[in-house]
C-alpha positions in Angstrom: 61.1 98.2 117.2 61.0 95.8 114.5 63.2 92.3 114.6 65.9 91.4 116.8 69.3 92.6 115.8 72.6 91.0 115.7 75.9 93.2 116.0 79.6 92.7 116.5 81.1 93.3 120.0 81.3 97.0 120.5 79.4 98.1 117.5 76.9 100.9 117.8 73.2 100.1 117.1 70.1 102.3 116.7 66.8 101.6 118.3 63.7 103.2 116.8 60.3 102.7 118.2 57.4 104.0 116.0 53.7 104.9 117.3 50.9 106.9 116.3 49.8 107.5 119.5 50.6 111.1 121.4 53.1 110.3 124.0 53.5 111.9 127.6 56.5 109.8 128.9 59.2 107.5 127.3 61.2 105.1 129.1 63.9 102.9 127.8 65.1 99.7 129.7 67.9 97.1 129.1 67.4 93.7 130.9 64.6 95.5 133.1 67.0 98.5 134.3 66.3 102.0 133.2 68.5 103.5 130.8 68.9 106.9 129.6 66.8 108.1 126.8 63.5 110.0 126.4 62.7 110.0 122.7 61.6 107.3 120.2 65.1 106.8 119.1 68.5 105.6 121.1 71.7 104.6 120.3 73.4 101.7 122.2 76.5 99.6 122.2 75.9 96.3 124.0 78.6 94.3 124.9 76.5 91.1 125.6 73.3 89.8 124.3 70.7 92.6 125.6 66.7 92.9 125.8 66.1 96.2 125.2 62.4 97.6 126.0 60.5 100.7 125.8 57.4 101.9 127.7 55.3 104.7 126.0 52.8 106.5 128.3 49.8 108.1 126.5 47.9 111.1 127.8 44.9 109.0 129.4 47.7 106.9 131.2 47.6 103.9 128.9 51.1 102.2 128.6 52.6 100.6 125.3 55.2 98.5 125.4 57.6 96.9 122.8 61.2 95.3 123.1 64.0 93.9 121.0 66.9 91.5 121.6 70.5 93.0 120.3 72.8 89.9 120.0 76.3 90.4 120.2 78.8 88.3 118.3 82.2 88.0 119.8 84.7 86.9 117.2 87.9 85.4 118.0 89.2 86.9 114.8 89.1 90.4 116.5 92.8 89.4 118.0 95.9 89.1 116.0 99.3 88.0 116.6 102.3 88.3 114.5 103.6 84.7 113.4 107.3 86.3 112.8 109.3 88.9 114.3 112.8 90.0 113.4 114.2 92.4 116.3 115.7 95.6 114.9 113.8 95.6 111.8 111.3 98.4 112.9 107.6 97.4 112.6 108.3 93.5 112.9 111.0 93.8 115.7 108.6 93.1 118.4 106.0 90.5 119.7 102.7 91.6 121.0 99.0 91.0 120.4 96.8 93.6 118.3 92.9 93.8 118.6 90.1 95.2 117.0 89.0 98.6 119.0 86.4 98.0 121.7 87.2 94.1 121.9 90.0 93.7 124.1 90.9 96.2 126.9 94.0 94.7 128.3 96.5 91.9 127.8 96.4 90.8 131.5 99.5 88.3 131.0 101.7 87.6 128.2 104.0 84.8 128.2 106.8 83.6 125.9 108.3 79.9 126.4 111.3 78.3 124.5 111.3 74.9 123.2 112.1 73.2 126.4 109.0 75.0 128.0 111.0 77.7 130.1 109.6 81.0 130.4 111.5 83.4 128.7 109.4 86.6 128.9 106.4 87.8 131.0 104.4 90.8 130.7 101.4 91.8 132.7 98.8 94.7 132.2 99.7 95.8 128.9 97.7 97.6 125.9 97.1 95.6 122.9 98.9 97.0 119.9 101.9 98.3 122.2 105.0 96.6 120.7 107.5 98.3 123.0 105.9 96.4 126.0 106.1 93.2 124.3 108.8 90.7 123.6 111.8 91.9 121.7 113.4 88.5 121.1 115.9 88.5 124.2 115.9 86.5 127.4 118.0 88.0 130.5 119.3 90.8 128.3 120.9 88.5 125.7 119.8 88.1 122.0 118.2 84.7 121.2 119.1 82.7 118.2 116.6 82.2 115.5 113.8 79.4 116.8 110.0 79.0 117.1 108.7 80.2 120.4 105.2 79.4 122.2 103.3 82.2 123.4 100.1 82.2 125.9 98.2 85.4 126.8 95.2 86.1 128.9 93.1 88.8 127.6 90.7 90.9 129.5 87.7 91.8 127.1 85.6 95.0 127.0 82.8 93.0 128.8 84.9 91.9 131.7 85.3 88.3 130.8 89.0 86.6 130.1 90.0 85.0 127.0 93.1 82.8 126.8 95.0 82.7 123.5 97.8 80.5 122.4 100.3 80.5 119.5 103.7 80.5 118.2 106.1 83.0 116.9 109.1 82.5 114.7 112.2 84.6 115.7 114.4 85.7 112.8 117.8 87.5 112.8 
């Protein structure tokens, strides 16, 4: 199957086995567990480092096997947070987090704090890239004056793990 491969989280990768042997049966495995696939080619989308193996049975019952590691890069740069919002300006009017496809499943918690550490916004279980579920620059229904606010988020990743991110956002009027 060749050399080990390295891919970004959520990226599709083709695995191809080559043999001159006549095949009776082909079985694929990920980390030792059987996975669908009966030909010499499969397409996988690993979310974590995974060892893929193939077993090829010849007509006489002899087994051939090979394996390859697919290493997954989980880059933090796949999450983006705006550093300035201006409510009422359309596209930049709300604060939320954005993420690359196949990286972040959900923003489990998004909190915004003022300069005194008071929590002024809390949202749970929102989809990344959905600004209307994010912060609109208000607190208790009142527009806040321009200032810098600290945000904290807990993200649920595609592989089930969580990632904590923090930053600040400037509110303009």
